[in-house]
N, C-alpha and C positions, 0 to 999 in steps of 0.2 A: 612552485613559488606562490605565496599568498597574494591576493589582490585586495587585501583588507585596507580600508581607509584608516589613516593614522588616528582619527578621532575615535574609531571603534576598537583599536588595538587593546586599550586597557580593559574594555568590557570582555573581550575574548580571553584575556589573561586571567580575569576573575573566574571565568568558566573553567579554564584549565586547572586553576588552583583548587577550586571547590569540588571538582569531579575528577580526581586523579585516576588514571588507568582506564578511562571509559572512551576508547578511541572512536567508536562509532558515533557517540554523542558529540564529541569534539568536532568530528567531520560534519555532522548535520548542522551544528551551530555555525561553524565557519562558512559553510555554503550559503546560509541565509545572510550572515553579517556582511559577506563580500558584496552583496547586492545593495546594501543600505546606505552607502556613502552619500549619494545624492539626496537621499531622503532626509538624513539627519542634518545635512547642510541647509536644506530648505525648511525643516521643522526641528529646530534645536530643542523644543520642548520634550521630545521623546528621550533625549539624553538627560535634560535637566530634571525630569520627573522620574528618572530611573526606570523607564519602561523596559529598556533592553535587559537590565539586570533581573527585573521581576519576571520578564517573559522567559528567561533562560533558567529560572528556578521553579521547579514543580510546586504546585500548591500543596501537594501531598504525595508521599511515597510510602507504599506499603510493601513489606517483605514478611513472608510467613512460611512456616513449614507445612507440608501436606503429607501426613502419614496415611498409608493405605496398605491393603493386604492383597498379595498376588494369589494366583490360582493354586499355588502350593501351600498356602497358608502362611507364607513368610511376610513379615512386616517390611514394607519399603518406605522410603522417605524422600521427598523432593522439596525443592524450594520454589516458591511462587512469588509473583510481583504484581502490583498494580500501581502505575504512576498516573495520578490525576493531575495533569499538567496545567491546564488553563481552562477556566469556565467563564471567561468574559462574554462569550457569544451564546452560551447555552450549556446544558449538562455535558459532562465529559463523555466523549464518544470515541471508541477505538477498540480494536480487536484483542483477542487473546491468542498467544502463540505457544504451542507445545513443541519444544525442540531442545535437544541437549545443549545447543549453543546459547540458550537464553540466559542472560545475566542482567544485572541492573543497567549496565551501559547500553545494551541493545534495546531494552524496554524504554529507556529515556530517549534514545535516538528516534525510535518509532513514535513515541508520544509527542516529541517536539515536532517532528514532521507532520503529525496528525493535526496539530493546531492550525497550521497553514493550509493543509489540504482541506480540512473541514470548512475553513473560512472561504476558500475559493468556490465551494459549491453554492454559496449564498444561502445555505440552510442554517438555522439557529442551533448550532452544535459546537461545543468546545472540544478540546483535544485531550486524549488519554490513551493509554496502552497497557497491556498486561501480558502475563504468560507464566510459563514454568519450564524448568529444565527436564521435565518428564518427556520421555520418548515413546510415542504411541506405536511405533513400528514394532511388529512382532507381538504385540499385546492383544489379548482376547477382548471381545466386547465387554465381558464381565469385569475384567481388570480396568478397562478404560472407564466404565461406569463407576466403579468404586473410587477411582482416582478423582473423577469429576465431582462426585458427591462430596468427597472429603474437601476438595478445593472450595466448593461453593459453601460448605458449612462455615468456613472462615470469611469468605469474600462477601457473602450476601449482605452483611451489615453495612457495607460501604456502597451498595448499589441502590438504584431506584430510577424510575423513568424520568424523574426530574433532577436526578443527582449524577448517576454514572451508568452508562448503557454500553456494556461490552458487546462484541460480535466475535466472529471467527477470524482466524489468520492461518499461518502455516501450522499444520497438525491439528487444526480445530475446524471441523466441518459440521454438517447437519447432525451426525450422530452425537458428537460431543456437545453441541448446543442443546440438543434434546435432553441429555442427561443433566446438564447444568441447570436448564430451566425447570426440569422436574424437581430437582432438589431445592431450588429457590422457592418454588410454589409450595413444596411440602413444609419448608421451614417457616415461611411467612404467612401461610394460610391465605394467600392472595393470588388471584389470577391476573398478575400485573404483566400483561403480554408485552408492554413497551420496554421492559427492563433488559431484554436481550434481543438482538436482531440476528438474522440468518436462520430463523426458526423454520421448521417444516410448514408446508402450506396447510396442513390439516390442523395446525394449532397457532395460527396467527402470523405465519410467514408471508413474504411478499413474492409475487411473481418477479422474475428477472434478477433476484438477488444473487443467485448462483452464478449467473452469466455477467453480472454488472461490471466487475472490475475489468475483465477482458474486453467486453463490449465497449466500455467507456474509453479504454486506452485506444481502441481503433477509431472511435468517433473523434477523439481529439486529434489523432494522426490524420484523419480525413480532413479536418478543419485546417491543420497546418499546411497540408499539401494544397488545399483549395485556395489558401491565401496567396500561394505562389502560382496559381493558375494550373495546378496539376491535380491528380487524383490517385486513388489506390488501384483503380482498374488496370489490370495487366501487370502490376508491379510484382516483382519477385520478393517474397517475404520470408524471413527466418525468425523463429520464436525460440527463446531459451526457456527451459523448464518444460514440464508436462503435467503440471497440476491444474487446479481450477482456473487460474488466471490465464495461463498459456493456452489451454484447450479452447476457452471461449474467445480469446483474442484471435486465435487461428480460425475459429469458426466464423466470426464476424468479418474478418479480413477476406476470407474466401467468398462469403456472401456478397461482399462489395466488389468482387471481381478480381481480387488479388490471387496470386499463385503462391501458396504457402508450401515451402519445400522441406523444412527441417524443424526439429524440436529436440529436446534433450532431457536427461536427468543426471543424477550424480555419477552414474556408471558410464556415460558417454552420450552420443547423439545419433539420430537417424536422419538420413537424407532420402526423400522420396520425390524423385523428379516428376512423377505423375501428379503430385500434389497430395498433401496429407489427407488420409481417410480419417475424418474427425470421429466418425462413429466407431471405428476400430480403435482409435486412440483412447476414446472414452472407455471402451470395454477393457482395454489393457490396464489403464491407470486407475480408473474409478471403480470398476467392478472386480477385476482380477487382482488389482493392486500389485501388478507385476512390474518388472524392469522394462525400460524402453526397448530393449533388445527383442522382447516378445512381439513388438509391433513389426519389426523387420522380418521376423520368422514367418509372419502371415501375409507379407506383401512381397511377392517375388522380385520386384524391381527396387525395393527399398534396401538401403545399405546401412548397417549399424557400424559405428566407429567407436571402439572402446576408448574411454578417456578423451584426451584432446579437447578442442574448443569448437563449439557449434558456430562460433563467429568466423571460422575459417571458410565457411560455406558462403559463396558469393550471393549477395542480395542487394536490393535497392531500398528496402525498408527493414529495419532491425527492431524487434520488440523484446527487450530483455525482461523476462517475467519469472525469474527464478528467485534470487535472493540478493542481499546487499553485497556490493563490491565484486560481483561476478564478472564484470566486463572491465578489464584493465586497459592500460595504455597500449600494450602490444596488440590486444584484440581490436582496439579502436583504430590503430594504424592499419591493420589488415582490412577492416571494414571500409575505411576511407580509400585505400588503394584499390579495393574491389568495386568502388563506385556507389557506396551507400548514399542515399539522398536524405533519409529521415530516420531518426532514432527516437522511440518513445518508451519511457520506463513504465512497464506494467508492474514491476516489483518496486519495493521501497529502496531507493538509493542503490540500484544495481550497478551503476557506473561509477568508477573511481574518479576523484577530482582530475587526474591526468587525462582520463578518457573524455570527460566532459569538456575540458579545455581543447583537446584535439578536435573534437567534433565542431566546437564553436569556431575555432581558428580555420577549419576547413570549410566553413559555411554550410555545414550539414544542419538541417532542421533538427533541433534537439528539444524534446519535451521532458522536463523533470517529473519524477514520480508524483510529487505533491499536486501536480496539475493533471498529468496523463492518467493516473490510476485513481482519481477522485471519484470515479463512478461507483465504486463499491460502497463507500461510506455515504454517498449521495442516495443510493437506493436503500441503504439502511435507514436513512432519515425518512424516506418515503414509506418504509415499513412502519416506522414510528408514527407517522401521520395516519396510516390506515388503522393501526392499533388504537390510537387516541380517539378516532371517530367510529370505531367498531365497523370498519368498512373493508372491502376487498376489491382490488382493481384487476382488470384483465392484463394479460401479458402484453398485448399491443399498447394499451394505454400507458403501462408502466415503462415500457421500453421507449415510448415517445417522450415521456417525462425525463427519462435518463438522457436521451439525446439532446433535449432542450437544455438540460443542466450542463452537459459537456460543451455545447456550443457557447453557453454563457461563460464557462470557465475559460475557454479559449479567448473569448472577447475581452474578458477582464485582464488576462495576461498580456494580450497584444496591446491593449489601451495603456496599461501601466508602463510597459516597455517603451512605447512611443512617447508618453508624457515625460519620462525621466531620461530620455536621450539614448536609449538602447534598442531601437526598433528591430524586431525580429528575434530578440534575445528572450526566449521563453523562461529561462531560469530567473533572470532579473525581473521579468514581468510577473511571474508567479510569486516570487518572494516579496516584491514591493506591494503588489495588490493585496495580498493576504495580510502582510504586516500592518499596513495602514488600517485595515478593517479591525484587526484585533487591538492594535495600539490605541486607536480612538475609543474603542469600547472600554479599555482599561482606564484611560484617563477620565472618561465619563463616570466610571464607578468609584473613583476616588482611590485612596491609598489602602488597598485591600489585597 
């Protein structure tokens, strides 16, 4: 049941009418609007100046075909998207996702979330997102290179370090960013290193960028627990997923004294009561590109469970780091019954609305993705800073800057929640704090 203020209902209905069939986008918009009732009552100008309608309508939506040739010489064709959602605070900033599930509604949901996430970092970056329904699994390096080059041949004209700066997301890592940047450089005849982030260290990348989203999620969790007089030390932690975000969230949680016992992929999950061996997990998933069952085969005491839900594993801290809507109401009930204390979204919108409500009603500390996983884009902005100044920072310096940023994100969320009468509600705090920053900038820039 929606908790949407009556004054905002017409605005949500406009979104539904203008964007039919885009369920993920509808969900993302509703999640923000449900927090804004006290804001529009205090500041009616946001309604009178149509800020909400403008905020929910992308500034630009690009859809284009990507033809490419596979290793057998057959011509293949995919569809690609770039949604440049809001540039009130700075150039559009957000990743590219390569996955068969990608369609316009998912890209719009991700781009909409990115507006608020980027605002929470305090960095001067707007929100955008992109991707393609191309599936990199099972493709050779040569096929992936040809696909990336074809995509960039169309996309390059819309990019620039002061215009739109993509990065990686699901299915897009250092290999893909390298191919994309190489083609951009070739077409433009410019070494514009600030046009893409997530680059390799040898050609303008930033230390900690690979680890940033996972590390940032754990830093935010650490701050949530600290605000209640607790800590991660000794806590039993379960992470969903086993990609970049999950691996480095597990690594940082373990470094802070937590006992990380489980992770997953689409085939099932592993439970390792001795604590996950992060080095082995990296070998299996990042080097061998194998299924998670291969981890259990090399750890005598680890158990692989085919299918099922990793959230059946008892934990005190849950870090959903896989994909959207992976943690539903049933999983949330199981976690609550098993004594979970804190949940922080490492992925984008991994908890369904029902799961989120259950956590909040059960007084579980809950951090939405736009706050908890903001460390990735924050470090992308740090990469842009280094590129602009032709500088390169150490791992230690960059990690400390990331930690400072995540502490600031937590402080902004907590302060906004307190000011608008919802203390401890990080969903409301994140939505209100970021909305106010973007909305004020939009009003200052006029009707554009």
